[in-house]
C-alpha positions in Angstrom: -14.3 20.6 12.0 -11.1 22.6 11.3 -7.9 20.8 11.7 -4.9 22.9 12.8 -1.4 22.2 11.5 -0.3 21.5 15.0 -2.9 18.6 15.5 -1.2 15.8 17.6 -2.1 13.2 14.9 -0.1 14.9 12.0 3.4 13.3 12.0 4.5 14.0 8.3 1.8 11.6 6.7 1.7 13.8 3.8 4.8 12.1 2.3 2.6 8.8 1.9 -1.1 9.6 2.1 -1.5 12.7 0.0 -4.1 11.9 -2.6 -4.2 8.3 -2.0 -7.3 6.2 -2.8 -8.9 4.3 0.1 -11.6 1.6 0.5 -14.1 1.0 3.3 -13.3 -2.4 4.4 -13.6 -5.1 7.1 -10.2 -5.3 8.8 -7.9 -7.7 7.0 -4.2 -8.2 7.9 -1.6 -7.0 5.3 0.6 -10.1 6.5 0.0 -13.3 8.0 2.8 -12.4 10.6 0.8 -9.3 11.8 -1.9 -9.4 14.3 -3.1 -6.0 14.3 -2.7 -2.5 12.5 -3.2 1.0 13.8 -4.9 4.1 12.3 -2.2 6.3 10.4 -3.1 9.2 12.5 -4.4 8.6 16.0 -3.2 4.9 16.4 -6.4 3.4 17.0 -6.2 -0.3 16.8 -7.3 -2.5 14.1 -7.7 -6.3 14.8 -9.4 -9.5 13.7 -12.6 -10.4 15.8 -11.8 -11.2 19.2 -9.5 -8.4 20.0 -11.0 -6.2 22.8 -11.5 -2.6 22.0 -10.3 -2.8 18.4 -11.8 -1.4 15.2 -13.1 -4.0 12.9 -13.7 -1.8 9.9 -12.0 1.4 8.4 -10.6 3.0 5.3 -7.6 1.1 3.9 -5.3 1.0 0.9 -6.3 -1.7 -1.7 -3.4 -3.9 -0.2 -4.4 -3.6 3.5 -1.1 -1.9 4.2 -2.5 1.3 5.6 -5.6 1.7 7.7 -7.5 5.0 8.7 -10.3 5.1 11.3 -13.6 6.7 10.3 -12.9 9.8 12.5 -9.4 10.6 11.3 -10.7 9.9 7.5 -13.3 12.6 8.1 -11.1 14.9 9.8 -8.1 14.7 7.3 -9.9 13.8 3.9 -9.7 17.4 2.6 -6.3 18.3 4.1 -4.9 15.0 2.3 -7.1 15.0 -0.5 -8.0 11.4 0.3 -10.2 9.6 -2.4 -12.8 6.8 -1.7 -12.5 4.0 -4.2 -15.0 1.0 -5.0 -14.3 -2.5 -4.6 -15.8 -5.3 -6.7 -17.3 -8.5 -5.2 -14.0 -10.0 -4.9 -12.6 -7.1 -2.9 -10.6 -5.6 -5.8 -10.5 -2.1 -6.8 -12.9 -1.3 -9.7 
């Protein structure tokens, strides 16, 4: 899929997403005070089990601060040079 520069999902994310490493994970909150997160591009919701119509897995930064849904990762991985990292059995980056 060719992404146009005027795609509605593009909102200057290159400032903080360009070339970052992401990990495929089950959703985990960044903070105990947060009850959900959103895809950095399309705003799809990530939430713990029990939330209706939310994503339970996605691509995230090692610290769980930023989340990207599978569709947006596939659409923007080349444009943003997104990298996929590996996690060890404890969930830490290898």
